[in-house]
SEZANU-322989 format. One record per residue (C-alpha): x, y, z. Coordinates in steps of 0.001 Angstrom, whole numbers, m for minus. Last residue first. Example, Ala and Ser with C-alpha at 12.3 -4.5 7.8 and 13.67 -1.06 7.14 Angstrom:
<sites>
<X->13670&Y->m1060&Z->7140>
<X->12300&Y->m4500&Z->7800>
</sites>
This chain:
<sites>
<X->m12241&Y->19237&Z->4081>
<X->m12051&Y->15897&Z->5844>
<X->m10013&Y->12658&Z->4355>
<X->m10943&Y->9571&Z->5520>
<X->m8778&Y->6607&Z->4938>
<X->m10480&Y->3197&Z->6097>
<X->m7896&Y->195&Z->5429>
<X->m8115&Y->m2636&Z->3641>
<X->m8280&Y->m6995&Z->3511>
<X->m4736&Y->m7360&Z->2782>
<X->m4424&Y->m8458&Z->m502>
<X->m2292&Y->m11196&Z->m2151>
<X->m506&Y->m11947&Z->m5588>
<X->1724&Y->m15629&Z->m5544>
<X->3924&Y->m16406&Z->m7362>
<X->5671&Y->m20396&Z->m7498>
<X->8445&Y->m22134&Z->m6325>
<X->7002&Y->m23891&Z->m3317>
<X->9059&Y->m21136&Z->m1190>
<X->6890&Y->m18732&Z->m2637>
<X->7618&Y->m16148&Z->m4565>
<X->6190&Y->m12792&Z->m4364>
<X->3759&Y->m10299&Z->m5557>
<X->2452&Y->m8328&Z->m2577>
<X->m1366&Y->m6203&Z->m2111>
<X->m2042&Y->m3623&Z->558>
<X->m5380&Y->m2201&Z->m19>
<X->m6739&Y->1310&Z->884>
<X->m10346&Y->1993&Z->932>
<X->m10964&Y->5661&Z->m220>
<X->m10755&Y->9661&Z->823>
<X->m7940&Y->10809&Z->m1245>
<X->m10171&Y->13155&Z->m2697>
<X->m10891&Y->14841&Z->251>
<X->m6831&Y->15942&Z->m313>
<X->m3638&Y->14841&Z->2250>
<X->m1219&Y->16904&Z->2375>
<X->1544&Y->14138&Z->2802>
<X->842&Y->10316&Z->3074>
<X->3581&Y->8476&Z->3838>
<X->2901&Y->4810&Z->2574>
<X->5071&Y->2179&Z->4410>
<X->6132&Y->m1450&Z->3298>
<X->7518&Y->m4755&Z->5420>
<X->8597&Y->m7439&Z->4704>
<X->11030&Y->m6928&Z->7640>
<X->13984&Y->m7773&Z->6126>
<X->12541&Y->m5964&Z->3024>
<X->11986&Y->m2753&Z->4739>
<X->10111&Y->m1034&Z->1703>
<X->9027&Y->2828&Z->1382>
<X->6451&Y->4803&Z->m882>
<X->6351&Y->8676&Z->m264>
<X->2896&Y->9618&Z->m1310>
<X->2413&Y->14075&Z->m1859>
<X->5342&Y->14916&Z->m4744>
<X->3102&Y->12192&Z->m6982>
<X->m119&Y->11390&Z->m5485>
<X->m2909&Y->12280&Z->m8209>
<X->m107&Y->11132&Z->m10667>
<X->m295&Y->7537&Z->m9556>
<X->3108&Y->6156&Z->m8443>
<X->5356&Y->3555&Z->m9561>
<X->8647&Y->3035&Z->m7630>
<X->11962&Y->964&Z->m8227>
<X->14487&Y->m112&Z->m4850>
<X->15242&Y->m3743&Z->m5568>
<X->12088&Y->m5743&Z->m4120>
<X->9907&Y->m3541&Z->m6259>
<X->7973&Y->m628&Z->m5172>
<X->4476&Y->367&Z->m5723>
<X->1726&Y->3448&Z->m5278>
<X->m1820&Y->4350&Z->m5601>
<X->m3141&Y->1942&Z->m7995>
<X->m6453&Y->2482&Z->m8503>
<X->m9652&Y->411&Z->m8018>
<X->m12545&Y->894&Z->m9496>
<X->m14756&Y->3782&Z->m8760>
<X->m19028&Y->3692&Z->m7097>
<X->m17404&Y->3855&Z->m3716>
<X->m14008&Y->4661&Z->m3584>
<X->m10839&Y->2230&Z->m3719>
<X->m6849&Y->2397&Z->m3235>
<X->m4227&Y->319&Z->m4102>
<X->m979&Y->412&Z->m2385>
<X->1968&Y->m1374&Z->m3068>
<X->4465&Y->m4789&Z->m2814>
<X->7053&Y->m5936&Z->m5707>
<X->9102&Y->m8735&Z->m6162>
<X->9278&Y->m10387&Z->m2531>
<X->11076&Y->m13515&Z->m2639>
<X->10861&Y->m16923&Z->m927>
<X->7388&Y->m15919&Z->1013>
<X->5163&Y->m19075&Z->2556>
<X->4043&Y->m16589&Z->5253>
<X->4071&Y->m13290&Z->6330>
<X->3794&Y->m9902&Z->5094>
<X->3935&Y->m6603&Z->6759>
<X->2187&Y->m3272&Z->5895>
<X->2024&Y->470&Z->7062>
<X->136&Y->3238&Z->6651>
<X->1327&Y->6571&Z->7525>
<X->m1285&Y->9948&Z->7538>
<X->m491&Y->13319&Z->6819>
<X->m2770&Y->16625&Z->7269>
<X->m3831&Y->19021&Z->4356>
<X->m7347&Y->18123&Z->4282>
<X->m8437&Y->16281&Z->8091>
<X->m7530&Y->13076&Z->9117>
<X->m9037&Y->10395&Z->9860>
<X->m7780&Y->6368&Z->9962>
<X->m5389&Y->4199&Z->8138>
<X->m2397&Y->3219&Z->9987>
<X->m2365&Y->m374&Z->9744>
<X->m1493&Y->m3476&Z->7211>
<X->m1593&Y->m7400&Z->8242>
<X->m965&Y->m8797&Z->4647>
<X->m733&Y->m12690&Z->4494>
<X->875&Y->m15007&Z->2175>
<X->m259&Y->m19229&Z->1555>
</sites>
């Protein structure tokens, strides 16, 4: 019902910056929230940042002060500006959305994931 398209992953040196973007499309009536998770090999998936349609944000302690999540509700897009990147930020980053569809159901969707690699 909902498709998520991600962009912006890549390779960057420690201390550098990267910007991820994700656009949702499909049977969307209301976006309750969008966010980013990440998963490194051997680790569980963890929440990086999330934002509601009203602008309320939530961040993992490890990224506070370095990452900023933002959204454009009209474009169904969420962005993650990542500054002062560290090698431990290396992971596959997944976009996620929680929406109310035109069928009046709640849908949770995931993007395909984009690799972020931070070199020392």
